[in-house]
N, C-alpha and C positions, 0 to 999 in steps of 0.2 A: 963285454960279453964273458969274457974270461974271470971277470971279477964276480958278476952275477952266478957263473958256474960253480965257482971257489964257495960262495955262500950257501948255494943250494947242497953241495957237496958236505959242507959242515954241517948241515940242517940234516940231511941224510944219515949220517955217522951217529948223529943225536937221538935218531928213532928208537922208542921203546921196543923191546923184542917181541912184544904180545900185538904189537898192531898188525894188522891184516891189511899188507901191503898192496895186496890184489884188487882191493878196493880201490884203493887211489890210482893203481894203474888202468883198471877199468873206466874209472870216469875220465882219466887223461886220454887214453886211447879212442874214447866214445866222442869227446869234442873232436879230437884232431879229424874222426872220419865224418861227422857233421860238416866240419869245415871245409874239408877235401870235396866231399861230395855237393855242396852247395856251388863250389867254384867250378864243379866238372859239368854240371847239368845246365849251366846258364850258356846259351848259344847265341854269342854275339856276332854280327856279320856286318862288316863295314862295305857299301857298294854303292858308286856313282853319288859320293858326297853324303849319302845318309846313314844311319845306324839303325840295325834292326836287333831287337832283342827277342830271341826266341827259346825255346826250351828243348833240351836235347831228347826229352822222353816224348816228346810230340815229333819232332822232326825224325827220330828212329825209334818207333816204338818197340823194337825189337832189344833194345838196350834198357827196356822196364825192370829187367832182371837184377840190375845193379841196384835198384832201391831196396831190394830185400837182405843187401849188404850194407849199405849206407844208412837205412833207418835204423838208427840206435839209440834213439830218445828212450825205448823201453828201458834200455841197459843203465840209462843214467838216471832215471827215475826209481830203478830198484837199488841202485848204487846210494842214492838218496837216500832210500828209506834204512839201509844200513848205516848210513852216516847219521841220521837224525836220530835212530835208537842208541847209538854210541852216545850220542851227545846229551839224550835226555837222561840216560843213564847215569853219566857224569855229573850234570847238573842236580839230580836227586840226590846222590852221594854228597855233594858240596852244600847241599840246602838251598839251591838255587830256584827259584820258583817259576811258573809259566812266564811271568812278564820279564824276569831279568834273562830267562832263556831265548824268549823271543826277540828281544831287543838286539842281543848280540847276533842273532841270525840274519836279521832283517838288513842290520848295518852292513853286514858282509856282502849280502845280494843286492840290496839297492844303490850302494853309494855309486859302483861302477856303472850302474844303468842311469845314474840321474846325471852321469857326466856326458854319456853319450846322447840323451834326448837333449840337454843343453846344447849340445854343440849343433845338433841338426836343428833345433828350434832357432837359434843364433842364423845358421845357414839359409834357413827358410826365409827368415825376416831380409836378410842380405839380397837374395835372390829377388825376392818380392818387390823390394824398392830401387831394384836395379832392372825391373821389367821383364823379368825371366817368367815364362808361361807359368802358370798354377799347376798343369798336367804335368811339364816337365819335374817341377819340382814334387809334385804326387809321385811320381814314377821312380826318381832317384830315391826319395825317403820311404817310398815302401818297400823297396828292394832293401835298404840299409837297416830298416828296423825290423826286418823279418826274425830275425832272432830274438826279438823281445817278447814274442808270442810264449814262448818258454818260461820266462820269467813271471809272466802276468799269472801263469797257472802254477809255477813250481812256488812262489810266494804263497798262494792261499793253501797250497799243500802242507807247506811249511807251518803254517797258522794251525791247521787243523793236526799237525803230527801229534802231538800229546793226545789228542782223543783218539786217533786212530791207532795210535801205540797202546792205549790201553785197551780198545777193541782187540787188538791181537793178543794181548796179555790174556784177556778173560776167554776169548772165544777163539784165538787160534787160525787155523785156515776158514773155520767158518765166514768169519770177517773178510777174509779175501773173495771167497765163494759168494758172499751176499752182494758185494759191491760188483762184483762181476756179472751177478745175475741181474743187477739194474742196468747194466752196460748192455746186456742183451736183450733185454727189454725194450729199451732206447732205440737199438738196431731194428727191432722188429717193429715199431711203431714208425720209426722212421722209413722203412721199405714197404711194410704192408698196408699201414694206414696214410702212407703220405703224410706224416706229421714231422716234416723235416725241420721245425724250429724246435722241438725235443732234443735233435741230434747234438746241439751244442752242449747240452748238458753233460756229454760225454766226455768233456773236457775235465769233468771231475771224476765220473765214474770209473773211466777207464784208467787215468792216470794213478787215482788213488787205489785202486786196485792192483796195478802193477807196484806202486809204493808199498804195499802189504808184503810182498815177497822178498822187499830187502829186510824187512823185520824177521821173516822166516830164515833167511840167511844168518843173519844175526845170531838167531836161537840155535843154527846147526840142524835145520828141520826141512832141510831141501832133498834129505836122501843120500845115498849111495853113488858113486859115479856111473854105475849100470844103471840106477834108476832115472839119474839125471837125463843120460842120452836117451833112455826112452820116451821121456817127457819130450825131447828135443826132435825125434823122431816123428812121434804122434804129434806134435803141434806143426811140424812143417807138414804131414801127411793132411792135416784138417785143414790148414790155411789153402792147401793146393786145391782142395774140394771147394771151400767156400769160393775162390777166384775162378774155378772153371765150371762149376755147377749154381754157385750163388749169383747174388747179386753185386757182388764187390768187385771193385776193378783190380788188375794186377799189379799196378805201381803202388809201393806202399808210402811215396813220397808225393806231394805235390796232386794237381788235377790234371793229368793230361788227358783222363776221359771227361768229355764235353759236361759238367755240371754233377761229377761224381767223384769223389776223394774217400781213401781210407784215413787220410790226416785232417782233413778241413770238412767237417769237424771229425774227431778221431771215432774210428768204428772199433769193435773188439776183434778186428783182423789184428790190430796192432797190439793188442793183449797177448794173442796166439803167437804172434812173432815173436814176442818179448821173450814169452815162455819157452820158445824153440832155441833162440838164440844164447837166451839164458842157462838153459840145460846143458846146450853143449859147452859153454863157456865155464861154468861151475863144476862141469865134470874134470876140468883141466885144472881145477884150482891148486891140487898137491903139488906138481911140476912147476906150475908159473910161481908159486910162493916160494920155492926154493931158488927158482931163475933170479927171482926179485931180492934174494939175499947179497945179490952181489952190489957193490956200490956204485956202479957205472948206470946201470939201467935203473936203479933206487933213485939215483941222483936226478936223472932226467925226468922221471915221475915226479918228484919232489917239485923240481922246477917248474916244470908245466901246471901243477896243482896250484902253485905260488900266485898264478896269474890268469888261470883258468876262465875266469868270467869275462876277464879284459879281452883275451885271445878269442872267446866265442862272441862277444858283442859288437867288436870292431871289425871283423872278418868281410863283412860283405860292405862295409863303409869303404874300407881299404879297396875293395875291388871296384866299385863305384867311382873313385878318385883316380885310381889308375887307367880305369875305361874314359873317364872324362878328358885326361890329359893324352891317351892314346887318340880318341876323336878329335882333339884340337890339333893334334900332330899329324893330321891326314889320315886317321885310321890306323896308324902304325900298329901292327901286330893283328888287326882285326880283319884283315883281308881275305882269311880262308872260309870257305864254306862249311858250316858246321856239319859236322857227320862224316865229310869228307876223309881220305886216307890222310891227306896233310894235315888236316885239322886234327886228328887224334894223334897224329907223329908229334903234333907241338904241345899237347896237353901238359906234358909233364914239364915243359919249359914254363907254360903259364901258369901252373900250380907254384913252380920252383920261385918263380918271381913274387907272384902274392905272398907266399910265405915271407920271401927276403924282405918285403916292405911290412908287412904285417907284425914282424918282430921287433924291430926297432918301436915302433908306435906302442907295442905291448909294454915293451919295457919301461917306456917313458909314462906311460898311464898306470901301469898295475899296481905302484905303490898305494893309488887310493883305494884299490880293491883290499889291500892288507891294514888300511887305516882301522885302528881300533877305536870304540867309544873312548870319549876322554874320561880319565880317571876321577872317579866322585860325580859323573854325570847322573842328574835324576832319572830314575826308570820311569817311563809313561805308565799311564794304567792300562790294564786290559782294551778297556773300552777305546782309548787312543790308538793303542798298536794296532787292535782288530781293525777298528772303523778306519784308520789312516791306511793300513794296508787295503783293504777292501776298494777304497777310492782310487788310490795309487794304482790299482792291477787295473781296475775300470779303465782309468784313462791309457794306460800302458797298450791293453786290448785294441782300442779304439784307436791308436797310434799305429799299432802294427797292422792293423787292417786298412786303415786309410790314408796313414802319413801325412805329411804336410802340404799344404798347396791347396786343390781343389778337393770337396769331400760332397758327399750326399747332401750334407745341410750347411747353411752358411756358418763359418767360422768354428766347426767341428774340431778342426784341429787345435786351435786354441783354448778351446774349453777342456778337451782332452789333457791338453799341456799343464793347464791349470789344475786339473784332477790329480795330475802327477804330484805336481810340486805342494798343492795344499795336502794331499795324502801323506808325503813324506813330512811335511812339517808337522801335522797332528802326530804323527808317530815318532817324532822328536829325532828324525834323521837328517834334519837341516840344522847348519849352524844357527844359534840365536833362537831355536825353537825346540827347547829341551821341557 
């Protein structure tokens, strides 16, 4: 571990002076918040030889306010917009076109994802031939693959980034409001006309509009700290109005309200929450950047960002493995009733144990995340890159929704996994398929 820290410290010391370190800091903190939040809301209870998996937000509805803190995916998309703007500007200066830029971005995002999906495909096959119920495999794999939904949409946001960046350069905040307006209209159709199928398109409209705010940040057009705090307060008040007087549920994560969720599919509430959170966070950018000029905190930020996708993708798989081992050990550590005083007291221990296991797993697998494309490798055409990415994301979305094991349609899991592999091959992201 000390060797890894030393390497991160060396990289941190080489950071260019004009780099906005706060972007990297927010990315790291956002991912850690998501991981911790997922581990916290899972309410597992071992009693009388059986294990029950519940949701803290259902068991204790009064704790749903926590989701206003832990739902930080809007921040990650805003940070992604800033990073993509910087990357596109750099590619333009170096004369790198769309395909060259996209091939590099996809390589960084898809490689750790493929490792996770391959691992679960192999495990699902082993469980199947061992006679384990398909329902058990489905429950475990669905839980473990929850994080992949983010990449299914974020990869498509990256594919569209050059186009959305052009929109920003030409029309500025009009491009943001146009995307947000479509998201609002989709929500109106969802609630007023009961066109719930349209709601799934908000995976694009909501997250693309949030992503535009990253471009605004990059261009320094988000306003003064006082204006940012005003946006934050106004957003918080509007959000409170929508959940108290409108049709939106209070929780910003999951589906604790029967048949209704702010995140599945996304609603305009997530955009407003993102504006409120980001207004506050950006208002303190100045002092935070001064704090990050110190080597210790910046080294920790560099270290986390060097393995951020591996941390994120594997955190629930690690939890599933720990829970399975605890179950086989007679429910070790899982005998406290969720929501009880004793259960809350042990949450720091529970989270610390999971991080203690996740860290070595991440250190082992994260070099794959940093694997660069082979020198001199041919760049696939735009049609191959985009077509492969679309197919891959469709397969990932299906696996995130249904997992491996039993599914609504026979062999849907196998078909979805083959979509992922085929999409990766078409995009030149598999060895031997360039």
